C-alpha positions as CSV (number, residue, x, y, z in Angstrom):
1,X,92.0,82.8,73.2
2,X,91.3,86.5,72.5
3,X,88.0,87.9,73.4
4,X,85.1,89.2,71.3
5,X,81.8,90.8,72.1
6,X,78.3,89.8,71.1
7,X,76.9,93.2,70.2
8,X,73.3,92.1,70.6
9,X,74.0,91.2,74.3
10,X,76.2,94.2,75.2
11,X,74.5,97.2,76.8
12,X,77.6,99.5,76.6
13,X,78.1,99.7,80.4
14,X,81.9,100.0,80.0
15,X,82.9,97.6,82.8
16,X,85.1,95.7,80.3
17,X,86.8,99.0,79.2
18,X,87.5,100.0,82.8
19,X,89.1,96.7,83.7
20,X,91.1,95.8,80.6
21,X,94.8,95.9,81.5
22,X,95.9,96.2,77.8
23,X,93.4,98.9,77.0
24,X,92.0,97.1,73.9
25,X,88.3,97.1,75.0
26,X,86.6,100.2,73.7
27,X,83.0,101.4,73.3
28,X,82.1,101.9,69.6
29,X,81.0,105.5,69.1
30,X,78.4,104.7,66.5
31,X,76.7,101.6,68.1
32,X,77.5,102.3,71.8
33,X,78.6,98.7,72.3
34,X,82.0,97.3,73.5
35,X,84.5,95.8,71.1
36,X,88.0,94.4,71.2
37,X,89.9,96.8,68.9
38,X,93.1,94.6,68.8
39,X,92.4,90.9,69.4
40,X,96.1,90.0,68.7
41,X,97.2,92.2,71.6
42,X,94.8,90.5,74.1
43,X,96.6,89.3,77.2
44,X,94.0,86.6,77.7
45,X,93.4,87.5,81.3
46,X,89.6,87.4,80.8
47,X,89.1,90.2,83.2
48,X,86.5,91.6,80.7
49,X,84.7,88.3,80.6
50,X,84.5,88.1,84.4
51,X,83.4,91.8,84.7
52,X,80.7,91.8,82.0
53,X,77.3,91.7,83.7
54,X,75.5,90.9,80.5
55,X,77.7,87.9,79.7
56,X,78.3,89.4,76.3
57,X,82.0,88.6,76.0
58,X,83.3,85.2,74.8
59,X,86.7,84.0,73.6
60,X,87.9,82.6,70.3
61,X,89.7,79.3,70.6
62,X,93.0,78.4,69.1
63,X,93.3,75.5,66.6
64,X,95.9,73.8,68.8
65,X,93.5,74.0,71.8
66,X,90.7,72.2,70.0
67,X,91.6,71.3,66.4
68,X,88.2,70.0,65.5
69,X,86.6,73.4,65.8
70,X,84.7,74.5,68.8
71,X,83.0,77.4,70.7
72,X,84.1,78.6,74.1
73,X,81.4,80.2,76.3
74,X,82.2,81.8,79.7
75,X,79.3,82.0,82.2
76,X,79.8,84.2,85.2
77,X,77.6,83.4,88.2
78,X,78.2,86.2,90.7
79,X,75.8,84.8,93.3
80,X,77.8,81.5,93.4
81,X,81.1,83.3,93.0
82,X,82.1,81.2,90.1
83,X,83.0,81.4,86.4
84,X,82.2,78.4,84.2
85,X,83.8,77.7,80.8
86,X,81.8,75.6,78.4
87,X,83.6,74.2,75.4
88,X,81.4,72.7,72.7
89,X,83.3,70.7,70.0
90,X,82.1,70.4,66.4
91,X,81.4,66.7,66.9
92,X,78.9,67.6,69.7
93,X,81.0,66.8,72.7
94,X,81.0,69.3,75.6
95,X,83.5,70.0,78.3
96,X,82.7,72.2,81.3
97,X,85.2,73.8,83.7
98,X,84.2,75.6,86.9
99,X,86.5,78.0,88.8
100,X,86.0,80.4,91.6
101,X,86.0,84.1,90.6
102,X,88.2,84.8,93.6
103,X,90.5,82.4,95.5
104,X,90.4,84.6,98.6
105,X,87.5,86.0,100.5
106,X,86.6,89.6,99.8
107,X,88.4,92.1,102.0
108,X,91.2,89.6,103.1
109,X,93.9,91.0,100.9
110,X,95.8,93.9,102.5
111,X,96.2,97.1,100.6
112,X,99.6,98.7,100.0
113,X,99.1,101.3,102.7
114,X,98.7,98.5,105.3
115,X,102.2,97.2,104.8
116,X,105.3,98.8,106.3
117,X,107.3,101.0,104.0
118,X,110.3,99.3,102.4
119,X,113.7,99.9,104.0
120,X,116.7,101.2,101.9
121,X,118.3,97.7,101.9
122,X,115.1,96.2,100.5
123,X,115.8,97.9,97.1
124,X,118.9,95.7,96.7
125,X,117.1,92.4,97.2
126,X,115.8,90.1,94.5
127,X,112.4,89.6,96.2
128,X,109.5,91.9,95.8
129,X,108.2,93.8,98.8
130,X,106.7,91.4,101.4
131,X,107.1,88.5,99.1
132,X,108.6,86.0,101.5
133,X,106.0,86.9,104.1
134,X,103.0,86.3,101.8
135,X,104.5,83.1,100.3
136,X,105.2,81.7,103.8
137,X,108.7,80.4,102.8
138,X,110.8,80.0,105.9
139,X,114.1,81.8,105.5
140,X,112.9,83.7,102.4
141,X,113.1,82.8,98.7
142,X,116.2,81.0,97.4
143,X,118.3,83.6,95.6
144,X,121.6,83.6,93.6
145,X,124.7,85.0,95.2
146,X,126.8,87.5,93.3
147,X,129.6,84.9,92.7
148,X,127.0,82.6,91.0
149,X,126.2,85.2,88.3
150,X,128.0,85.3,85.0
151,X,131.1,87.4,84.8
152,X,130.3,91.0,83.9
153,X,126.7,90.7,85.1
154,X,125.9,92.8,88.2
């Protein structure tokens, strides 16, 4: 569900532009309001929806998601630490979903500098740095051995 901006609600703060990982949120030079310049390239991460303090960004729904037609409204409640999704169908029914904005308390995720530097042998492993530690899987992640790979694949 790609995002779009209600220009009457947008104040042009640029939070959505700063946080968009696909760099498709821009500030219109004439109107000084945000817009999604390439909806088809939207990653649908909804970072812009969560970051918008004016609640000016919504999403377009897909026909397979709600074939009767609908509107999707995201409501960010920073004081409660939640984001709510309200889906209103054409026939009048509504569905509400509530999710936490974060799943971990602020400040609990270690930064990259707080981890030990990777060793030379770590670069030949399939796991990402510190992955088994953070996933809490005893013995590490299951991985294919070289003889299990197709011939010719290294």
